[in-house]
N, CA, C and O atoms as a Tinker XYZ file with bonds, in Angstrom:
   392  protein
     1  N      2.077000    6.344000   12.751000    73     2
     2  CA     1.297000    6.299000   14.213000    64     1     3
     3  C      1.028000    5.312000   13.990000    63     2     4     5
     4  O      0.446000    4.609000   13.164000    81     3
     5  N      1.916000    5.303000   15.507000    73     3     6
     6  CA     1.860000    3.771000   15.977000    64     5     7
     7  C      0.900000    3.337000   17.400000    63     6     8     9
     8  O      0.873000    3.843000   18.521000    81     7
     9  N      0.308000    2.423000   16.932000    73     7    10
    10  CA    -0.645000    1.542000   18.198000    64     9    11
    11  C      0.205000    0.177000   18.881000    63    10    12    13
    12  O      0.999000   -0.291000   18.065000    81    11
    13  N      0.195000   -0.349000   19.851000    73    11    14
    14  CA     0.677000   -1.444000   20.331000    64    13    15
    15  C      1.280000   -2.157000   18.937000    63    14    16    17
    16  O      0.845000   -2.917000   18.072000    81    15
    17  N      2.421000   -1.528000   19.204000    73    15    18
    18  CA     3.087000   -2.105000   18.026000    64    17    19
    19  C      3.256000   -1.864000   17.042000    63    18    20    21
    20  O      4.369000   -1.471000   16.693000    81    19
    21  N      1.933000   -2.032000   15.912000    73    19    22
    22  CA     0.983000   -1.401000   15.304000    64    21    23
    23  C      1.436000    0.031000   14.583000    63    22    24    25
    24  O      1.196000    1.090000   15.163000    81    23
    25  N      2.074000    0.012000   13.348000    73    23    26
    26  CA     2.379000    1.517000   12.815000    64    25    27
    27  C      1.789000    1.544000   11.267000    63    26    28    29
    28  O      1.962000    0.650000   10.438000    81    27
    29  N      0.904000    3.027000   11.029000    73    27    30
    30  CA    -0.142000    3.063000   10.335000    64    29    31
    31  C      1.054000    4.285000    9.348000    63    30    32    33
    32  O      1.418000    5.421000    9.652000    81    31
    33  N      1.472000    3.209000    7.819000    73    31    34
    34  CA     1.833000    3.953000    7.243000    64    33    35
    35  C      1.311000    4.653000    5.688000    63    34    36    37
    36  O      0.463000    3.823000    5.359000    81    35
    37  N      1.335000    5.422000    4.864000    73    35    38
    38  CA     1.187000    5.593000    2.770000    64    37    39
    39  C      2.009000    5.630000    2.900000    63    38    40    41
    40  O      2.886000    5.852000    3.734000    81    39
    41  N      1.733000    5.274000    1.547000    73    39    42
    42  CA     2.482000    5.173000    0.679000    64    41    43
    43  C      1.742000    6.043000   -1.029000    63    42    44    45
    44  O      0.604000    6.419000   -1.312000    81    43
    45  N      2.871000    6.059000   -1.697000    73    43    46
    46  CA     2.490000    6.938000   -2.585000    64    45    47
    47  C      3.320000    6.621000   -4.142000    63    46    48    49
    48  O      4.084000    7.471000   -4.598000    81    47
    49  N      3.105000    5.529000   -4.744000    73    47    50
    50  CA     3.978000    5.090000   -5.829000    64    49    51
    51  C      3.078000    5.802000   -7.304000    63    50    52    53
    52  O      1.901000    5.999000   -7.603000    81    51
    53  N      4.833000    6.082000   -8.131000    73    51    54
    54  CA     3.676000    6.783000   -9.484000    64    53    55
    55  C      5.007000    5.994000  -10.141000    63    54    56    57
    56  O      5.654000    5.072000   -9.645000    81    55
    57  N      5.185000    6.657000  -11.391000    73    55    58
    58  CA     5.196000    6.174000  -12.667000    64    57    59
    59  C      4.533000    4.631000  -13.281000    63    58    60    61
    60  O      3.744000    4.171000  -12.456000    81    59
    61  N      4.669000    3.809000  -14.446000    73    59    62
    62  CA     3.672000    2.985000  -14.620000    64    61    63
    63  C      3.023000    1.615000  -14.335000    63    62    64    65
    64  O      3.170000    0.487000  -14.806000    81    63
    65  N      1.699000    2.545000  -12.704000    73    63    66
    66  CA     1.599000    1.682000  -11.757000    64    65    67
    67  C      0.028000    1.572000  -12.361000    63    66    68    69
    68  O     -0.235000    0.399000  -12.095000    81    67
    69  N     -0.771000    1.947000  -12.806000    73    67    70
    70  CA    -2.185000    1.592000  -13.823000    64    69    71
    71  C     -2.451000    0.728000  -14.877000    63    70    72    73
    72  O     -1.901000    0.470000  -15.947000    81    71
    73  N     -3.410000    0.364000  -14.307000    73    71    74
    74  CA    -3.597000   -1.089000  -15.164000    64    73    75
    75  C     -2.647000   -2.000000  -16.285000    63    74    76    77
    76  O     -2.454000   -2.396000  -17.434000    81    75
    77  N     -2.171000   -1.936000  -14.569000    73    75    78
    78  CA    -0.671000   -2.832000  -14.897000    64    77    79
    79  C     -1.067000   -4.387000  -13.860000    63    78    80    81
    80  O     -0.359000   -5.370000  -13.643000    81    79
    81  N     -2.679000   -4.016000  -13.326000    73    79    82
    82  CA    -2.972000   -5.500000  -12.271000    64    81    83
    83  C     -2.403000   -4.560000  -10.480000    63    82    84    85
    84  O     -2.795000   -4.711000   -9.323000    81    83
    85  N     -1.319000   -3.613000  -11.135000    73    83    86
    86  CA    -0.933000   -3.039000   -8.946000    64    85    87
    87  C     -1.813000   -3.326000   -7.945000    63    86    88    89
    88  O     -1.272000   -3.832000   -6.962000    81    87
    89  N     -3.156000   -3.147000   -7.861000    73    87    90
    90  CA    -4.113000   -3.223000   -7.081000    64    89    91
    91  C     -4.317000   -4.189000   -6.067000    63    90    92    93
    92  O     -4.630000   -4.416000   -4.898000    81    91
    93  N     -3.857000   -4.768000   -7.502000    73    91    94
    94  CA    -3.874000   -6.508000   -7.355000    64    93    95
    95  C     -3.520000   -7.087000   -6.637000    63    94    96    97
    96  O     -4.021000   -7.820000   -5.785000    81    95
    97  N     -1.579000   -6.521000   -7.206000    73    95    98
    98  CA    -0.808000   -7.246000   -6.688000    64    97    99
    99  C     -0.479000   -6.759000   -4.840000    63    98   100   101
   100  O      0.142000   -7.360000   -3.963000    81    99
   101  N     -1.260000   -5.351000   -4.822000    73    99   102
   102  CA    -1.199000   -5.367000   -4.005000    64   101   103
   103  C     -1.588000   -5.601000   -2.809000    63   102   104   105
   104  O     -1.085000   -5.472000   -1.693000    81   103
   105  N     -3.108000   -6.169000   -3.443000    73   103   106
   106  CA    -3.388000   -7.182000   -2.453000    64   105   107
   107  C     -2.850000   -7.479000   -1.605000    63   106   108   109
   108  O     -2.621000   -7.037000   -0.479000    81   107
   109  N     -2.475000   -8.795000   -2.508000    73   107   110
   110  CA    -2.061000   -9.957000   -2.496000    64   109   111
   111  C     -0.909000   -9.914000   -2.156000    63   110   112   113
   112  O     -0.680000  -10.821000   -1.356000    81   111
   113  N      0.433000   -8.961000   -2.480000    73   111   114
   114  CA     1.406000   -8.546000   -0.836000    64   113   115
   115  C      0.759000   -8.786000    0.187000    63   114   116   117
   116  O      0.688000   -9.934000    0.627000    81   115
   117  N      0.106000   -7.663000    0.820000    73   115   118
   118  CA    -0.521000   -7.096000    2.394000    64   117   119
   119  C     -1.295000   -8.501000    2.465000    63   118   120   121
   120  O     -0.759000   -8.852000    3.516000    81   119
   121  N     -1.873000   -9.230000    2.253000    73   119   122
   122  CA    -2.687000   -9.909000    2.653000    64   121   123
   123  C     -1.578000  -11.396000    3.139000    63   122   124   125
   124  O     -1.440000  -12.171000    4.085000    81   123
   125  N     -0.981000  -11.120000    1.787000    73   123   126
   126  CA     0.746000  -12.663000    2.117000    64   125   127
   127  C      1.162000  -11.581000    3.667000    63   126   128   129
   128  O      1.581000  -12.074000    4.714000    81   127
   129  N      1.051000  -10.894000    3.570000    73   127   130
   130  CA     2.163000  -10.185000    4.762000    64   129   131
   131  C      1.486000   -9.527000    5.962000    63   130   132   133
   132  O      1.996000   -8.677000    6.691000    81   131
   133  N     -0.158000  -10.224000    6.092000    73   131   134
   134  CA    -0.296000   -9.809000    6.855000    64   133   135
   135  C     -1.008000   -8.141000    7.646000    63   134   136   137
   136  O     -1.302000   -7.994000    8.832000    81   135
   137  N     -1.097000   -7.332000    6.789000    73   135   138
   138  CA    -1.432000   -5.916000    6.731000    64   137   139
   139  C     -2.867000   -6.134000    6.974000    63   138   140   141
   140  O     -3.582000   -7.130000    7.080000    81   139
   141  N     -3.037000   -4.898000    7.024000    73   139   142
   142  CA    -4.626000   -4.159000    6.638000    64   141   143
   143  C     -4.442000   -3.226000    6.448000    63   142   144   145
   144  O     -3.289000   -2.912000    6.740000    81   143
   145  N     -4.944000   -2.569000    6.108000    73   143   146
   146  CA    -5.744000   -1.124000    5.185000    64   145   147
   147  C     -6.028000   -1.626000    3.354000    63   146   148   149
   148  O     -6.092000   -2.729000    2.811000    81   147
   149  N     -6.159000   -0.008000    2.759000    73   147   150
   150  CA    -6.320000    0.127000    1.006000    64   149   151
   151  C     -5.212000    0.402000    0.496000    63   150   152   153
   152  O     -4.095000    0.766000    0.862000    81   151
   153  N     -5.981000    0.046000   -0.820000    73   151   154
   154  CA    -4.949000    0.442000   -1.878000    64   153   155
   155  C     -5.788000    1.174000   -2.788000    63   154   156   157
   156  O     -7.005000    1.107000   -2.620000    81   155
   157  N     -5.237000    1.974000   -3.879000    73   155   158
   158  CA    -6.699000    2.964000   -4.336000    64   157   159
   159  C     -5.883000    3.357000   -5.642000    63   158   160   161
   160  O     -4.694000    3.082000   -5.481000    81   159
   161  N     -6.087000    3.782000   -6.591000    73   159   162
   162  CA    -6.141000    4.201000   -7.315000    64   161   163
   163  C     -5.691000    5.500000   -7.528000    63   162   164   165
   164  O     -6.526000    6.050000   -6.810000    81   163
   165  N     -4.756000    6.773000   -8.128000    73   163   166
   166  CA    -5.580000    7.827000   -7.437000    64   165   167
   167  C     -5.300000    8.910000   -9.227000    63   166   168   169
   168  O     -4.533000    8.721000  -10.170000    81   167
   169  N     -6.476000   10.110000   -8.920000    73   167   170
   170  CA    -6.144000   10.421000  -10.787000    64   169   171
   171  C     -5.823000   10.942000  -11.369000    63   170   172   173
   172  O     -6.244000   11.374000  -12.442000    81   171
   173  N     -4.364000   11.147000  -10.455000    73   171   174
   174  CA    -3.175000   11.728000  -11.065000    64   173   175
   175  C     -2.283000   10.689000  -11.836000    63   174   176   177
   176  O     -1.234000   11.000000  -12.401000    81   175
   177  N     -2.840000    9.359000  -11.797000    73   175   178
   178  CA    -1.635000    8.609000  -11.976000    64   177   179
   179  C     -0.957000    7.895000  -11.094000    63   178   180   181
   180  O     -0.452000    6.785000  -11.264000    81   179
   181  N     -0.958000    8.783000   -9.829000    73   179   182
   182  CA    -0.673000    6.631000   -9.359000    64   181   183
   183  C     -1.545000    6.516000   -7.908000    63   182   184   185
   184  O     -2.574000    6.972000   -7.410000    81   183
   185  N     -0.469000    5.626000   -7.582000    73   183   186
   186  CA    -1.599000    4.246000   -6.309000    64   185   187
   187  C     -1.345000    4.306000   -4.598000    63   186   188   189
   188  O     -0.683000    3.578000   -3.859000    81   187
   189  N     -2.162000    5.481000   -4.339000    73   187   190
   190  CA    -2.434000    5.216000   -3.110000    64   189   191
   191  C     -2.408000    4.473000   -2.833000    63   190   192   193
   192  O     -3.122000    3.704000   -3.475000    81   191
   193  N     -1.494000    3.730000   -1.445000    73   191   194
   194  CA    -1.178000    2.638000   -0.180000    64   193   195
   195  C     -1.463000    2.908000    1.316000    63   194   196   197
   196  O     -1.162000    3.927000    1.938000    81   195
   197  N     -2.073000    1.852000    1.762000    73   195   198
   198  CA    -2.377000    2.213000    2.914000    64   197   199
   199  C     -2.440000    1.104000    4.007000    63   198   200   201
   200  O     -3.344000    0.269000    3.985000    81   199
   201  N     -1.560000    1.105000    4.873000    73   199   202
   202  CA    -0.908000   -0.169000    5.346000    64   201   203
   203  C     -0.726000    0.496000    6.543000    63   202   204   205
   204  O     -0.290000    1.612000    6.826000    81   203
   205  N     -1.310000   -0.768000    7.414000    73   203   206
   206  CA    -1.590000   -1.617000    9.084000    64   205   207
   207  C     -0.186000   -2.306000    9.613000    63   206   208   209
   208  O      0.787000   -2.503000    8.884000    81   207
   209  N     -0.208000   -2.405000   10.035000    73   207   210
   210  CA     1.441000   -3.292000   10.437000    64   209   211
   211  C      2.260000   -2.650000   11.716000    63   210   212   213
   212  O      2.311000   -1.577000   12.318000    81   211
   213  N      2.947000   -4.120000   11.774000    73   211   214
   214  CA     3.965000   -4.153000   12.380000    64   213   215
   215  C      5.373000   -3.235000   11.524000    63   214   216   217
   216  O      5.404000   -2.882000   10.346000    81   215
   217  N      6.210000   -3.078000   12.367000    73   215   218
   218  CA     7.569000   -1.996000   10.845000    64   217   219
   219  C      8.522000   -3.210000    9.690000    63   218   220   221
   220  O      8.952000   -2.919000    8.574000    81   219
   221  N      8.664000   -4.749000   10.486000    73   219   222
   222  CA     9.416000   -5.328000    9.734000    64   221   223
   223  C      8.215000   -5.890000    8.721000    63   222   224   225
   224  O      8.655000   -6.362000    7.672000    81   223
   225  N      6.656000   -5.912000    8.888000    73   223   226
   226  CA     6.121000   -6.247000    8.047000    64   225   227
   227  C      5.947000   -4.960000    6.465000    63   226   228   229
   228  O      6.164000   -5.070000    5.259000    81   227
   229  N      5.520000   -3.993000    7.245000    73   227   230
   230  CA     5.513000   -2.767000    6.681000    64   229   231
   231  C      6.641000   -2.710000    5.690000    63   230   232   233
   232  O      6.268000   -2.680000    4.517000    81   231
   233  N      8.382000   -2.682000    5.970000    73   231   234
   234  CA     9.357000   -2.500000    4.957000    64   233   235
   235  C      8.847000   -3.590000    3.939000    63   234   236   237
   236  O      8.699000   -3.378000    2.735000    81   235
   237  N      8.615000   -4.703000    4.533000    73   235   238
   238  CA     8.544000   -5.880000    2.933000    64   237   239
   239  C      7.771000   -5.632000    2.329000    63   238   240   241
   240  O      7.498000   -6.396000    1.404000    81   239
   241  N      6.860000   -4.202000    2.566000    73   239   242
   242  CA     5.621000   -4.279000    2.383000    64   241   243
   243  C      6.288000   -2.956000    0.646000    63   242   244   245
   244  O      5.793000   -2.710000   -0.454000    81   243
   245  N      7.458000   -2.543000    1.310000    73   243   246
   246  CA     7.811000   -0.847000    0.716000    64   245   247
   247  C      8.995000   -2.017000    0.110000    63   246   248   249
   248  O     10.018000   -1.436000   -0.252000    81   247
   249  N      9.053000   -3.580000   -0.073000    73   247   250
   250  CA    10.000000   -3.314000   -0.609000    64   249   251
   251  C      9.293000   -4.056000   -1.836000    63   250   252   253
   252  O      9.811000   -3.985000   -2.950000    81   251
   253  N      7.597000   -5.079000   -1.540000    73   251   254
   254  CA     6.788000   -5.479000   -2.465000    64   253   255
   255  C      6.576000   -4.576000   -4.303000    63   254   256   257
   256  O      6.340000   -4.971000   -5.445000    81   255
   257  N      6.892000   -2.942000   -3.483000    73   255   258
   258  CA     5.769000   -1.867000   -4.033000    64   257   259
   259  C      7.114000   -1.537000   -5.369000    63   258   260   261
   260  O      7.400000   -1.967000   -6.487000    81   259
   261  N      7.588000   -0.596000   -4.466000    73   259   262
   262  CA     9.414000   -0.669000   -5.105000    64   261   263
   263  C      9.526000   -2.117000   -6.254000    63   262   264   265
   264  O     10.596000   -2.008000   -6.853000    81   263
   265  N      9.131000   -2.773000   -6.491000    73   263   266
   266  CA     9.151000   -3.544000   -7.771000    64   265   267
   267  C      8.339000   -3.744000   -8.068000    63   266   268   269
   268  O      8.582000   -4.483000   -9.022000    81   267
   269  N      7.663000   -3.685000   -8.019000    73   267   270
   270  CA     5.328000   -4.156000   -9.266000    64   269   271
   271  C      5.841000   -5.122000   -8.831000    63   270   272   273
   272  O      6.688000   -5.664000   -8.121000    81   271
   273  N      4.378000   -5.193000  -10.047000    73   271   274
   274  CA     3.835000   -6.531000  -10.787000    64   273   275
   275  C      4.782000   -6.395000  -12.298000    63   274   276   277
   276  O      5.484000   -5.584000  -12.903000    81   275
   277  N      4.391000   -7.424000  -12.379000    73   275   278
   278  CA     4.724000   -7.634000  -14.686000    64   277   279
   279  C      4.793000   -6.532000  -15.589000    63   278   280   281
   280  O      3.981000   -6.849000  -16.459000    81   279
   281  N      5.136000   -5.746000  -15.813000    73   279   282
   282  CA     4.915000   -4.641000  -16.928000    64   281   283
   283  C      4.334000   -3.889000  -16.044000    63   282   284   285
   284  O      3.599000   -3.094000  -16.628000    81   283
   285  N      4.294000   -3.686000  -14.336000    73   283   286
   286  CA     4.580000   -2.071000  -14.096000    64   285   287
   287  C      5.758000   -1.650000  -14.134000    63   286   288   289
   288  O      6.607000   -2.273000  -14.772000    81   287
   289  N      6.052000   -0.522000  -13.468000    73   287   290
   290  CA     7.413000   -0.007000  -13.775000    64   289   291
   291  C      7.123000    1.248000  -12.743000    63   290   292   293
   292  O      6.334000    2.174000  -12.932000    81   291
   293  N      7.948000    1.036000  -11.638000    73   291   294
   294  CA     7.908000    2.552000  -10.553000    64   293   295
   295  C      8.667000    2.632000  -10.641000    63   294   296   297
   296  O      9.695000    1.962000  -10.733000    81   295
   297  N      8.010000    4.518000  -10.628000    73   295   298
   298  CA     9.883000    5.476000  -10.656000    64   297   299
   299  C     10.369000    5.682000   -9.463000    63   298   300   301
   300  O     11.510000    6.045000   -9.177000    81   299
   301  N      8.944000    5.301000   -8.332000    73   299   302
   302  CA     9.604000    6.384000   -7.002000    64   301   303
   303  C      7.919000    6.276000   -6.239000    63   302   304   305
   304  O      6.771000    6.445000   -6.649000    81   303
   305  N      8.913000    5.694000   -4.209000    73   303   306
   306  CA     7.467000    5.599000   -3.934000    64   305   307
   307  C      8.220000    6.560000   -2.790000    63   306   308   309
   308  O      9.321000    6.768000   -2.281000    81   307
   309  N      6.600000    7.066000   -2.754000    73   307   310
   310  CA     7.232000    7.794000   -1.000000    64   309   311
   311  C      5.831000    7.786000   -0.492000    63   310   312   313
   312  O      4.644000    7.894000   -0.798000    81   311
   313  N      7.334000    7.445000    1.194000    73   311   314
   314  CA     6.741000    7.061000    2.115000    64   313   315
   315  C      6.315000    7.801000    3.644000    63   314   316   317
   316  O      7.030000    8.634000    4.200000    81   315
   317  N      4.975000    7.297000    4.189000    73   315   318
   318  CA     5.598000    9.020000    5.461000    64   317   319
   319  C      4.335000    8.214000    6.481000    63   318   320   321
   320  O      3.608000    7.407000    5.902000    81   319
   321  N      4.192000    8.379000    7.463000    73   319   322
   322  CA     3.694000    8.363000    8.511000    64   321   323
   323  C      2.161000    8.650000    9.214000    63   322   324   325
   324  O      1.515000    9.550000    9.752000    81   323
   325  N      2.061000    7.208000    8.807000    73   323   326
   326  CA    -0.403000    7.717000    9.363000    64   325   327
   327  C     -1.065000    7.505000    9.801000    63   326   328   329
   328  O     -1.360000    6.327000   10.006000    81   327
   329  N     -2.173000    9.144000   10.516000    73   327   330
   330  CA    -3.380000    8.887000   11.021000    64   329   331
   331  C     -4.244000    6.864000   10.847000    63   330   332   333
   332  O     -4.481000    6.112000    9.901000    81   331
   333  N     -4.382000    6.812000   12.051000    73   331   334
   334  CA    -4.559000    5.205000   12.001000    64   333   335
   335  C     -6.337000    5.124000   12.221000    63   334   336   337
   336  O     -7.093000    5.577000   13.081000    81   335
   337  N     -6.559000    4.230000   10.859000    73   335   338
   338  CA    -7.922000    4.625000    9.953000    64   337   339
   339  C     -8.661000    3.259000   10.612000    63   338   340   341
   340  O     -8.468000    2.112000   10.207000    81   339
   341  N     -9.435000    3.595000   11.576000    73   339   342
   342  CA    -9.922000    2.183000   12.224000    64   341   343
   343  C    -10.674000    1.878000   11.652000    63   342   344   345
   344  O    -11.280000    1.021000   12.295000    81   343
   345  N    -11.291000    2.086000   10.356000    73   343   346
   346  CA   -11.945000    1.393000    9.796000    64   345   347
   347  C    -11.044000    0.332000    8.345000    63   346   348   349
   348  O    -11.533000   -0.621000    7.739000    81   347
   349  N     -9.930000    0.824000    8.198000    73   347   350
   350  CA    -9.369000   -0.498000    7.693000    64   349   351
   351  C     -7.833000   -1.103000    8.678000    63   350   352   353
   352  O     -6.722000   -1.156000    8.151000    81   351
   353  N     -8.094000   -1.504000   10.130000    73   351   354
   354  CA    -7.478000   -1.563000   10.630000    64   353   355
   355  C     -7.427000   -3.512000   11.052000    63   354   356   357
   356  O     -6.705000   -4.255000   11.717000    81   355
   357  N     -8.461000   -3.621000   10.333000    73   355   358
   358  CA    -8.841000   -5.754000   10.483000    64   357   359
   359  C     -8.129000   -6.094000    8.980000    63   358   360   361
   360  O     -7.338000   -7.036000    9.031000    81   359
   361  N     -8.275000   -5.550000    7.838000    73   359   362
   362  CA    -8.646000   -6.564000    6.820000    64   361   363
   363  C     -7.956000   -5.000000    5.843000    63   362   364   365
   364  O     -7.758000   -3.813000    6.104000    81   363
   365  N     -7.737000   -6.205000    4.279000    73   363   366
   366  CA    -6.933000   -5.168000    3.414000    64   365   367
   367  C     -7.595000   -5.316000    2.211000    63   366   368   369
   368  O     -7.262000   -6.314000    1.571000    81   367
   369  N     -8.706000   -4.378000    1.570000    73   367   370
   370  CA    -9.028000   -4.195000    0.199000    64   369   371
   371  C     -9.041000   -3.500000   -0.618000    63   370   372   373
   372  O     -8.727000   -2.481000   -0.003000    81   371
   373  N     -9.210000   -3.090000   -1.973000    73   371   374
   374  CA    -9.093000   -2.311000   -2.764000    64   373   375
   375  C    -10.760000   -1.612000   -2.194000    63   374   376   377
   376  O    -11.695000   -2.152000   -1.602000    81   375
   377  N    -10.566000   -0.278000   -2.674000    73   375   378
   378  CA   -11.333000    0.606000   -2.540000    64   377   379
   379  C    -11.258000    2.064000   -3.828000    63   378   380   381
   380  O    -10.426000    2.103000   -4.734000    81   379
   381  N    -12.045000    2.844000   -3.648000    73   379   382
   382  CA   -12.131000    3.482000   -5.140000    64   381   383
   383  C    -11.877000    5.021000   -5.635000    63   382   384   385
   384  O    -12.480000    5.790000   -4.886000    81   383
   385  N    -11.237000    5.629000   -6.567000    73   383   386
   386  CA   -11.011000    6.440000   -6.349000    64   385   387
   387  C    -11.376000    7.312000   -5.713000    63   386   388   389
   388  O    -12.591000    7.366000   -5.525000    81   387
   389  N    -10.409000    8.491000   -5.035000    73   387   390
   390  CA   -10.822000    9.136000   -4.205000    64   389   391
   391  C    -12.146000   10.342000   -4.377000    63   390   392
   392  O    -12.520000   10.993000   -3.401000    81   391
């Protein structure tokens, strides 16, 4: 979804992405890129990332997600448009599992 040039995207990252500092890596990357949203571990072993920003910022985040931090082994990043969540439109945070 797009609002004022900003897009909301959701990413599901699979592989060895829990227990390796992946959420902290994503939080730092998102803040460096000026994105808002959240990152959280999922019970099935994946990491979910919800991000809001300009298309070029989101493309840069995806590249970082595909690489991951040292110790991670990213197998796949699935990306799709997401609905606009006002609660996550101003900052980026690590949130609890659903």
